[in-house]
N, C-alpha and C positions, 0 to 999 in steps of 0.2 A: 338859713341861718346861716353865715360864712362861718367857715370854719374856725377862726381866730375868736368868733362869738363861742360855738360853741368847747372850743379849749376854756374859756377863762370860764364857761360858766360852768364848765366840769372843774375847773379847781375851788373854787368859791363855793363847793362840797363838800361836806364834811366825809369820811371816810364811810363811816353809817349810810351816811346817803348813797352816795357812791354804790352801795353793794346793794340797799333796797333800791337802785335803780335797774341795776342787775335781776332782780326777782322782778319787778316790772315788770322788764322787757319779755320775757320769758312769759310771766305772767299774758300780757297782752300777744308772743305767738300762742300760745297755746288755744287763744278764743280764739284766734285767726284759722289756728288746725281744729281746731275741734267744728266752727263755721264752715271751712271751708269740706270740711269729711259731711258737715251733715248733706251738701249739694254735688258732690261730686262724687259721692261713693255711695251704690245700688240699699246696702244693708250690714248692720255690724258686725254679718261676718265675715264678710270682705274688708270689713277695717282686719278683724282679727287674723286674716291669713297674715294679716301681714308683720304679724309677732308671732315666730313658730321657734316653738324655746329646742333649739338645737347644739347640744354642747359642742361635742366635734366641730359641726360649721362656727360655731361665735367662738370657738379655741382657733381656731384654725387661721377665721377671714378674719375677726373682731381685734381677740388679744393680739396675735401677732402683729396686721397693719398699726394697732397701736406704738405698739412695742419701735417698729421700724418710725414711721414719724415722730417717737421720742429720739430716738437712734437716732435724727436726721439732723432735729431741732437739736438738740444737744449740741451734736457734734458743730453745727453752724454758728452758734452761738458763741460755743468756745474757739472758733475760730476768726469770725464777723466783728470788727470793734461795736460795741456797746449800743452807739446810736442807732445803727443797722436795723436791729432790734426792740429799740424805744418805743411805748407806745403815747406816750406822752406822759407813762407814770400808773397811769388806770389801773394796770394790774397788779404792780403790784404793791399801790394803795389798798386795791379790795384786797387779796389776800395775804397779806402782812399784817393787816385789822382784824382778823377773823381764825377763828380755830380749825385744828384741822379736822372736825369732824363736821362747821359747814364747812368749810370746800370740798367736804364729803356729795353735805346736800348741795350746794350749789353746780357741779359738775355734772351728776346725777342730772337736778332740774332742769339746765342746759342741754343737755344729751338728751332725753328724753324729748322736750321741747323742741331744740330746735332738727332732730334726725324728721321727729313725726310728719314736722312743716314741708320742713325741706324732699326729707325722703320718700317720705310718707305720700304723701299729699302732693306735694306738685314735684315731683319725678316720676311716679306714681303715673299722674295724669298730664304733664306737659311733658315729659322726656328728661334725658339725662344734661343735658346740654343745656337748659332753662334752672334747672335748681340747683346744679351746679356755679353759674354763674351766678344767679341771686342768693345762694347762701355764700360767695365770698364780698359780695357789693350790701351787706347786711351789716356788713367789717368793714363799716367807712372810716374806721380811726385809719387802716393799717389803707387807704385810698393813696395816704401820699408818701406810702413807704415802701417802696420797691422791693424788700427783703422781705418784708412782713404780706407782703398782697400778694406774692408769689410763693408763700408759703399759705396763704387760706387757699388759694387758689387751685394747689398739690394739692390737699390733704382734701379740696368740694370732693374735685372729681376723683383721688381714688377713694371717698369712701362712697358715691356715687357708685364708682366702678364694683367697689363691691356688693354695694346694692342690686346690682345689675347682675352678678355675679349669683345671689344668693336669695333675694329678692325681701330678705327677712327682717326688720327692725332692727333685733335684738345684737347683730351679726354690730351695725356702724354704729349705734348707743354702747357696747362695749367697749370699740375703738375710741368712740369721741369721749367718751367718759372718765376712758385712761390718761387721756392723751391731758384732758386738764385737771384732773384731778392729780397727775406726778405732776405737771410744770405748778399745779397751785402750791404744792406741799414745797415743793423747789424752794416755790417763793419767797413763800411761810417764814421754813426754814434759811434761807435766806444759802442757798446751794443754786444759786444764779445772781448773777448781774446786774 
């Protein structure tokens, strides 16, 4: 499918249909994750070890990383022209059309599904570089936007590094959730241009 055709298709969707596509995409990622886990992990215990609730580690690495990413994003959005951060209006359409509670749900679902797949399965079995590059490539609408592409690459490698350091999915899930939730609420409340 050509980029322009994809953009035209997205324009034809209602805001609710676009939100539903987010949920559908995450469901597909979760199915891939569970399928990959079945073949790549030896036991449920091995999977459970990826999720270690360590409050100090989650705050030290996850919350601080989420805060750093948010700070950098907010500063760049204030300094750079709006067109550099324009994803075709998709994020605005999604987040301005739903409640703060649904933003919370979407941010949580996205963080759980994407981090479990990219850090838990791909990173664990195929390495840091592979998982980080695939995570960035998954965000295809950013590929023709240099600032967005560099941003998602930075986040991907940063979250991958945190996972390398901690071997704890809760760390990256919390960081990812924070970024998506706070930016989503900022879009919803029109605190971002």
